[in-house]
VOPAGU-2260 file (C-alpha; in pm, 1 decimal, decimal comma):
REM VOPAGU-2260
SITE   aa  ch    i         X         Y         Z
SITE  UNK   A    0    6326,2   28651,8   19766,4
SITE  UNK   A    1    6125,5   28377,7   19611,5
SITE  UNK   A    2    6291,3   28443,6   19275,4
SITE  UNK   A    3    6633,2   28416,5   19431,8
SITE  UNK   A    4    6538,6   28089,3   19597,5
SITE  UNK   A    5    6415,2   27947,2   19268,1
SITE  UNK   A    6    6734,7   28051,9   19093,4
SITE  UNK   A    7    6944,9   27895,1   19369,3
SITE  UNK   A    8    6747,1   27575,2   19347,3
SITE  UNK   A    9    6796,7   27562,2   18971,4
SITE  UNK   A   10    7168,7   27621,1   19014,3
SITE  UNK   A   11    7189,6   27341,9   19270,6
SITE  UNK   A   12    7000,4   27104,1   19042,3
SITE  UNK   A   13    7219,3   27194,9   18748,6
SITE  UNK   A   14    7535,2   27157,0   18959,8
SITE  UNK   A   15    7413,0   26823,2   19090,9
SITE  UNK   A   16    7336,7   26708,2   18738,9
SITE  UNK   A   17    7676,1   26821,2   18617,3
SITE  UNK   A   18    7840,3   26647,9   18907,5
SITE  UNK   A   19    7640,7   26329,3   18851,4
SITE  UNK   A   20    7687,3   26315,1   18475,5
SITE  UNK   A   21    8032,0   26473,7   18469,1
SITE  UNK   A   22    8206,8   26216,8   18688,9
SITE  UNK   A   23    8285,8   25864,0   18579,9
SITE  UNK   A   24    8454,6   25567,8   18746,9
SITE  UNK   A   25    8629,6   25249,9   18645,6
SITE  UNK   A   26    8734,3   24942,0   18839,2
SITE  UNK   A   27    9057,1   24740,8   18842,7
SITE  UNK   A   28    9119,1   24573,3   18507,6
SITE  UNK   A   29    8920,4   24826,4   18306,2
SITE  UNK   A   30    8987,0   25139,1   18105,5
SITE  UNK   A   31    8725,0   25392,4   17998,8
SITE  UNK   A   32    8686,0   25505,1   17640,5
SITE  UNK   A   33    8525,5   25848,4   17658,6
SITE  UNK   A   34    8343,1   25958,3   17342,8
SITE  UNK   A   35    8256,9   26328,8   17319,6
SITE  UNK   A   36    8007,6   26391,5   17036,9
SITE  UNK   A   37    8021,5   26769,6   17085,7
SITE  UNK   A   38    8393,3   26808,2   17034,0
SITE  UNK   A   39    8426,8   26490,9   16827,9
SITE  UNK   A   40    8697,3   26332,8   17042,5
SITE  UNK   A   41    8768,0   25984,6   17172,0
SITE  UNK   A   42    9003,3   25935,9   17465,6
SITE  UNK   A   43    9109,8   25660,9   17703,0
SITE  UNK   A   44    9112,6   25699,6   18081,0
SITE  UNK   A   45    9303,2   25466,4   18309,8
SITE  UNK   A   46    9548,5   25179,1   18263,8
SITE  UNK   A   47    9356,1   24896,7   18428,4
SITE  UNK   A   48    9600,7   24869,3   18714,6
SITE  UNK   A   49    9373,5   25044,5   18968,0
SITE  UNK   A   50    9026,1   25188,7   19019,9
SITE  UNK   A   51    8965,5   25560,3   18977,6
SITE  UNK   A   52    8716,6   25842,3   18928,3
SITE  UNK   A   53    8752,6   26088,7   18642,6
SITE  UNK   A   54    8591,4   26403,4   18513,0
SITE  UNK   A   55    8420,9   26410,3   18176,3
SITE  UNK   A   56    8176,9   26622,2   17985,0
SITE  UNK   A   57    7822,4   26549,6   18102,4
SITE  UNK   A   58    7715,0   26467,9   17750,3
SITE  UNK   A   59    8010,0   26237,1   17678,1
SITE  UNK   A   60    7952,1   25862,6   17662,3
SITE  UNK   A   61    8173,0   25616,6   17852,7
SITE  UNK   A   62    8253,7   25262,9   17733,4
SITE  UNK   A   63    8433,3   25038,3   17977,9
SITE  UNK   A   64    8679,4   24794,9   17820,5
SITE  UNK   A   65    8827,5   24497,9   18006,4
SITE  UNK   A   66    9207,9   24505,8   17968,1
SITE  UNK   A   67    9311,3   24239,3   18221,1
SITE  UNK   A   68    9381,9   23882,6   18112,4
SITE  UNK   A   69    9097,3   23735,1   17912,0
SITE  UNK   A   70    9065,0   23381,3   17779,5
SITE  UNK   A   71    8870,3   23169,8   17538,7
SITE  UNK   A   72    8817,0   22795,4   17580,1
SITE  UNK   A   73    8761,5   22599,7   17261,8
SITE  UNK   A   74    8695,6   22237,2   17345,5
SITE  UNK   A   75    8424,7   21972,8   17342,8
SITE  UNK   A   76    8374,1   21686,6   17586,1
SITE  UNK   A   77    8090,8   21442,6   17627,1
SITE  UNK   A   78    7955,3   21608,0   17939,6
SITE  UNK   A   79    8044,4   21974,1   17880,5
SITE  UNK   A   80    8195,3   22218,8   17635,6
SITE  UNK   A   81    8405,6   22535,0   17646,0
SITE  UNK   A   82    8313,0   22882,1   17526,8
SITE  UNK   A   83    8336,1   22754,2   17169,2
SITE  UNK   A   84    8356,1   22404,5   17015,5
SITE  UNK   A   85    8690,0   22237,7   16949,1
SITE  UNK   A   86    8864,6   22342,0   16628,8
SITE  UNK   A   87    8813,9   22087,3   16350,2
SITE  UNK   A   88    9124,2   22055,2   16133,4
SITE  UNK   A   89    9285,3   21826,8   15877,9
SITE  UNK   A   90    9633,5   21681,0   15917,5
SITE  UNK   A   91    9894,7   21648,9   15645,8
SITE  UNK   A   92    9779,9   21294,3   15572,2
SITE  UNK   A   93    9413,8   21394,8   15547,7
SITE  UNK   A   94    9281,5   21281,2   15887,1
SITE  UNK   A   95    9029,1   21498,2   16067,6
SITE  UNK   A   96    9129,7   21599,0   16420,5
SITE  UNK   A   97    8961,3   21807,7   16689,8
SITE  UNK   A   98    9192,5   22050,4   16867,8
SITE  UNK   A   99    9099,0   22148,9   17223,8
SITE  UNK   A  100    9277,9   22472,9   17307,6
SITE  UNK   A  101    9271,0   22757,2   17558,5
SITE  UNK   A  102    9409,0   23096,9   17453,3
SITE  UNK   A  103    9473,6   23379,9   17700,3
SITE  UNK   A  104    9529,6   23738,3   17594,9
SITE  UNK   A  105    9481,3   24096,0   17710,9
SITE  UNK   A  106    9414,2   24430,9   17551,1
SITE  UNK   A  107    9684,9   24694,4   17538,5
SITE  UNK   A  108    9534,4   25001,1   17711,8
SITE  UNK   A  109    9716,8   25226,1   17463,5
SITE  UNK   A  110    9538,0   25057,3   17173,8
SITE  UNK   A  111    9192,6   25051,5   17332,5
SITE  UNK   A  112    9074,3   25366,6   17151,3
SITE  UNK   A  113    9169,6   25234,6   16806,0
SITE  UNK   A  114    9017,0   24896,7   16885,6
SITE  UNK   A  115    8696,2   25070,3   16992,2
SITE  UNK   A  116    8686,4   25275,4   16671,8
SITE  UNK   A  117    8706,0   24956,7   16462,8
SITE  UNK   A  118    8467,3   24758,3   16684,5
SITE  UNK   A  119    8232,7   25013,3   16847,8
SITE  UNK   A  120    8001,1   24734,4   16963,7
SITE  UNK   A  121    8292,7   24575,6   17157,2
SITE  UNK   A  122    8256,8   24246,7   16967,7
SITE  UNK   A  123    8621,0   24203,0   16857,0
SITE  UNK   A  124    8635,0   23871,8   17045,9
SITE  UNK   A  125    8372,8   23706,4   16825,6
SITE  UNK   A  126    8449,3   23892,1   16503,0
SITE  UNK   A  127    8831,2   23887,4   16508,4
SITE  UNK   A  128    9001,1   23692,8   16786,2
SITE  UNK   A  129    8813,0   23361,9   16751,4
SITE  UNK   A  130    8830,4   23345,1   16368,7
SITE  UNK   A  131    9203,8   23420,0   16377,1
SITE  UNK   A  132    9262,5   23141,0   16630,1
SITE  UNK   A  133    9065,1   22889,7   16423,9
SITE  UNK   A  134    9234,0   22984,4   16095,9
SITE  UNK   A  135    9583,1   22974,6   16247,7
SITE  UNK   A  136    9527,9   22630,5   16400,2
SITE  UNK   A  137    9397,8   22488,8   16071,2
SITE  UNK   A  138    9684,2   22638,4   15870,9
SITE  UNK   A  139    9935,0   22494,7   16118,4
SITE  UNK   A  140    9810,2   22136,2   16143,0
SITE  UNK   A  141    9823,8   22075,2   15768,5
SITE  UNK   A  142   10203,2   22068,7   15811,4
SITE  UNK   A  143   10188,6   21772,4   16054,4
SITE  UNK   A  144   10086,5   21410,9   16008,2
SITE  UNK   A  145    9847,6   21246,9   16252,7
SITE  UNK   A  146   10134,4   21064,6   16425,3
SITE  UNK   A  147   10332,1   21387,5   16453,8
SITE  UNK   A  148   10042,0   21557,8   16632,0
SITE  UNK   A  149   10092,9   21299,7   16906,1
SITE  UNK   A  150   10471,4   21297,0   16912,8
SITE  UNK   A  151   10523,0   21674,4   16876,3
SITE  UNK   A  152   10227,0   21822,2   17062,5
SITE  UNK   A  153   10446,7   22037,2   17286,8
SITE  UNK   A  154   10632,1   22173,5   16984,7
SITE  UNK   A  155   10300,7   22238,6   16808,2
SITE  UNK   A  156   10193,9   22452,2   17105,4
SITE  UNK   A  157   10511,3   22663,0   17080,6
SITE  UNK   A  158   10473,1   22709,4   16705,2
SITE  UNK   A  159   10102,6   22791,3   16743,5
SITE  UNK   A  160   10175,4   23070,5   16989,9
SITE  UNK   A  161   10435,5   23227,2   16760,1
SITE  UNK   A  162   10200,3   23209,6   16462,3
SITE  UNK   A  163    9908,9   23352,6   16660,7
SITE  UNK   A  164   10118,5   23650,1   16770,4
SITE  UNK   A  165   10212,3   23711,2   16407,7
SITE  UNK   A  166    9850,3   23672,0   16293,8
SITE  UNK   A  167    9728,0   23926,8   16548,6
SITE  UNK   A  168    9996,1   24176,4   16444,5
SITE  UNK   A  169    9911,2   24138,3   16078,2
SITE  UNK   A  170    9537,7   24187,5   16130,1
SITE  UNK   A  171    9475,7   24558,5   16047,2
SITE  UNK   A  172    9171,5   24586,7   16270,4
SITE  UNK   A  173    9368,2   24464,6   16572,7
SITE  UNK   A  174    9726,5   24577,2   16522,9
SITE  UNK   A  175    9905,5   24603,5   16856,6
SITE  UNK   A  176    9585,1   24618,0   17059,4
SITE  UNK   A  177    9589,6   24244,2   17142,9
SITE  UNK   A  178    9874,2   24103,0   17355,6
SITE  UNK   A  179    9894,6   23723,3   17358,5
SITE  UNK   A  180    9973,6   23574,0   17701,4
SITE  UNK   A  181    9952,1   23196,9   17660,7
SITE  UNK   A  182    9837,5   22912,8   17437,7
SITE  UNK   A  183    9751,6   22576,7   17594,8
SITE  UNK   A  184    9665,6   22279,5   17376,6
SITE  UNK   A  185    9453,3   22053,1   17595,9
SITE  UNK   A  186    9409,0   21770,5   17349,1
SITE  UNK   A  187    9435,8   21679,6   16983,2
SITE  UNK   A  188    9163,3   21419,2   16933,5
SITE  UNK   A  189    9229,4   21173,1   16652,2
SITE  UNK   A  190    8964,6   20951,4   16487,8
SITE  UNK   A  191    8870,0   20651,5   16702,2
SITE  UNK   A  192    8954,2   20392,8   16435,0
SITE  UNK   A  193    9296,6   20550,6   16387,6
SITE  UNK   A  194    9364,8   20543,5   16762,5
SITE  UNK   A  195    9258,3   20177,0   16779,3
SITE  UNK   A  196    9494,7   20092,6   16493,7
SITE  UNK   A  197    9781,6   20267,5   16672,4
SITE  UNK   A  198    9708,7   20083,0   16996,7
SITE  UNK   A  199    9709,8   19746,9   16815,4
SITE  UNK   A  200   10036,5   19835,2   16646,7
SITE  UNK   A  201   10194,9   19937,5   16977,4
SITE  UNK   A  202   10073,4   19616,2   17141,3
SITE  UNK   A  203   10226,7   19410,5   16860,1
SITE  UNK   A  204   10552,9   19603,5   16891,2
SITE  UNK   A  205   10558,7   19543,1   17266,6
SITE  UNK   A  206   10507,4   19169,1   17212,0
SITE  UNK   A  207   10784,8   19169,0   16953,2
SITE  UNK   A  208   11019,9   19348,9   17190,9
SITE  UNK   A  209   10932,1   19105,8   17471,4
SITE  UNK   A  210   10990,8   18806,8   17243,4
SITE  UNK   A  211   11326,5   18946,0   17131,5
SITE  UNK   A  212   11421,1   19008,9   17494,5
SITE  UNK   A  213   11329,6   18651,6   17592,9
SITE  UNK   A  214   11523,1   18519,1   17296,1
SITE  UNK   A  215   11829,3   18718,0   17395,0
SITE  UNK   A  216   11792,4   18612,5   17759,6
SITE  UNK   A  217   11769,4   18245,0   17665,5
SITE  UNK   A  218   12073,1   18276,3   17440,2
SITE  UNK   A  219   12269,5   18439,9   17719,9
SITE  UNK   A  220   12164,4   18168,5   17965,6
SITE  UNK   A  221   12247,7   17893,8   17715,9
SITE  UNK   A  222   12585,9   18048,6   17644,7
SITE  UNK   A  223   12653,2   18084,7   18016,4
SITE  UNK   A  224   12556,6   17719,0   18075,2
SITE  UNK   A  225   12777,2   17610,0   17786,1
SITE  UNK   A  226   13069,9   17810,3   17918,8
SITE  UNK   A  227   13009,7   17667,8   18264,3
SITE  UNK   A  228   13000,8   17312,1   18128,0
SITE  UNK   A  229   13322,4   17375,7   17934,6
SITE  UNK   A  230   13492,6   17516,6   18244,0
SITE  UNK   A  231   13367,8   17224,6   18450,8
SITE  UNK   A  232   13491,6   16971,5   18192,9
SITE  UNK   A  233   13824,4   17148,3   18173,5
SITE  UNK   A  234   13845,5   17137,9   18552,0
SITE  UNK   A  235   13764,6   16764,7   18564,2
SITE  UNK   A  236   14016,4   16692,4   18288,6
SITE  UNK   A  237   14281,6   16897,0   18463,4
SITE  UNK   A  238   14203,4   16725,1   18793,6
SITE  UNK   A  239   14228,1   16379,2   18633,8
SITE  UNK   A  240   14555,0   16474,5   18467,5
SITE  UNK   A  241   14698,0   16583,8   18800,9
SITE  UNK   A  242   14579,9   16260,3   18968,3
SITE  UNK   A  243   14716,6   16051,5   18681,0
SITE  UNK   A  244   15056,3   16221,9   18699,1
SITE  UNK   A  245   15064,3   16184,2   19076,6
SITE  UNK   A  246   14968,7   15813,6   19048,2
SITE  UNK   A  247   15234,6   15757,0   18785,4
SITE  UNK   A  248   15497,1   15916,6   19009,5
SITE  UNK   A  249   15380,4   15705,4   19305,8
SITE  UNK   A  250   15391,1   15381,8   19107,9
SITE  UNK   A  251   15738,9   15463,1   18978,0
SITE  UNK   A  252   15854,2   15539,2   19331,0
SITE  UNK   A  253   15717,4   15203,3   19458,1
SITE  UNK   A  254   15877,1   15014,4   19167,9
SITE  UNK   A  255   16213,5   15182,2   19227,5
SITE  UNK   A  256   16197,1   15098,0   19598,5
SITE  UNK   A  257   16138,8   14726,3   19531,9
SITE  UNK   A  258   16301,1   14604,4   19206,9
SITE  UNK   A  259   16121,6   14270,9   19242,7
SITE  UNK   A  260   15779,9   14424,2   19180,5
SITE  UNK   A  261   15647,5   14403,1   18826,1
SITE  UNK   A  262   15551,7   14759,2   18730,5
SITE  UNK   A  263   15293,1   14640,2   18478,1
SITE  UNK   A  264   15131,0   14408,7   18730,7
SITE  UNK   A  265   15132,6   14688,6   18989,2
SITE  UNK   A  266   14965,1   14923,0   18742,7
SITE  UNK   A  267   14696,8   14664,8   18663,2
SITE  UNK   A  268   14635,1   14613,2   19034,3
SITE  UNK   A  269   14597,3   14987,2   19090,8
SITE  UNK   A  270   14351,0   15023,5   18804,1
SITE  UNK   A  271   14141,4   14733,6   18934,6
SITE  UNK   A  272   14134,4   14887,6   19279,0
SITE  UNK   A  273   14025,5   15224,7   19138,9
SITE  UNK   A  274   13751,1   15059,2   18933,8
SITE  UNK   A  275   13619,6   14867,4   19230,9
SITE  UNK   A  276   13637,7   15183,2   19443,3
SITE  UNK   A  277   13414,1   15359,4   19190,3
SITE  UNK   A  278   13169,6   15067,5   19209,4
SITE  UNK   A  279   13168,9   15084,3   19588,7
SITE  UNK   A  280   13086,2   15454,8   19580,5
SITE  UNK   A  281   12744,9   15371,1   19434,2
SITE  UNK   A  282   12647,2   15226,4   19773,8
SITE  UNK   A  283   12526,4   14900,7   19627,4
SITE  UNK   A  284   12849,6   14697,4   19646,3
SITE  UNK   A  285   13170,4   14651,1   19845,0
SITE  UNK   A  286   13512,7   14516,7   19766,4
SITE  UNK   A  287   13748,3   14324,7   19992,0
SITE  UNK   A  288   14120,5   14263,6   19948,9
SITE  UNK   A  289   14257,5   13947,9   20123,7
SITE  UNK   A  290   14586,9   13756,3   20099,3
SITE  UNK   A  291   14608,5   13470,8   19850,6
SITE  UNK   A  292   14471,6   13129,3   19960,2
SITE  UNK   A  293   14256,7   13289,8   20235,5
SITE  UNK   A  294   13911,4   13133,0   20281,6
SITE  UNK   A  295   13638,0   13401,6   20263,1
SITE  UNK   A  296   13281,5   13323,8   20374,9
SITE  UNK   A  297   13005,3   13552,8   20245,1
SITE  UNK   A  298   12669,7   13512,5   20430,3
SITE  UNK   A  299   12454,3   13636,4   20143,0
SITE  UNK   A  300   12481,6   13807,1   19808,1
SITE  UNK   A  301   12735,3   13724,0   19542,2
SITE  UNK   A  302   13111,7   13769,8   19546,8
SITE  UNK   A  303   13318,5   13830,2   19238,8
SITE  UNK   A  304   13688,0   13744,1   19288,6
SITE  UNK   A  305   13954,5   13883,3   19067,2
SITE  UNK   A  306   14271,5   13668,7   19084,5
SITE  UNK   A  307   14558,2   13910,2   19114,7
SITE  UNK   A  308   14869,8   13786,8   19287,5
SITE  UNK   A  309   14960,3   13823,7   19564,9
SITE  UNK   A  310   14595,0   13913,6   19655,9
SITE  UNK   A  311   14243,5   13792,6   19584,5
SITE  UNK   A  312   14009,0   14083,6   19524,4
SITE  UNK   A  313   13640,1   14024,7   19586,7
SITE  UNK   A  314   13348,6   14248,1   19503,8
SITE  UNK   A  315   13024,3   14181,3   19692,9
SITE  UNK   A  316   12721,6   14259,4   19478,1
SITE  UNK   A  317   12393,6   14327,6   19653,6
SITE  UNK   A  318   12261,1   14477,2   19977,5
């Protein structure tokens, strides 16, 4: 009986060991690469979409590979830095720029086994992905001038993504194992002296634009004032012409009504009256029309009499 008990215990221990070492598990976002050294096989378990347990040979090794979205941050600030420093590159015109970029990608579960065979230490990120990103950025920026890196940054991001996808596909050790999700260029830092020169140039251009605008505005105002003065002068001239024609008609009517009136003398009288009326409008003088031979007493001031028959016309000068 004791022998049977020992055998049963051994069987239980062996079964427990097999159960413990023969079952594996993976979480969401991971696949398992199972390496069987006895049968010389390498297989992939899971898709990364859910967690699961799986059966394996007790002697097989399991390597868990993250297949959800991964990212690398390559940027440098004064206070902090990303996973790697910013990418130093040269532009078409020879200026050194620092490119801050974030790249997101994921591993194709179907290519995980081949990727593991080429990088059994799981270091494809440092040995392949990062160098490809750096090389692609440097090869791209040599086609752009420093100014174009500012003006066309969005377009540079689109072109960089397309070239990165092509670079990953052409890399034999990666193939279709890497799927690119997004490329975000955070900043393309230009040399400080170059930025200062651009800012001075923009400030000068703004001043030039403002000066041109003021010049145009003043010309428009001057032209408007000139047109207004012309219209006003035309209006005054037209008004005087109408008054002159009306006066002429009135004088002719008066002369026709009384043939004994001298038209020339009447015209002179009218012009004198109009002149004196203009003087009176200044507020500093008055004029008085009285019959001939009338005695006129002025308390103060001076009186200028204009002898026009049949009237004496006086203009009082002063307060």
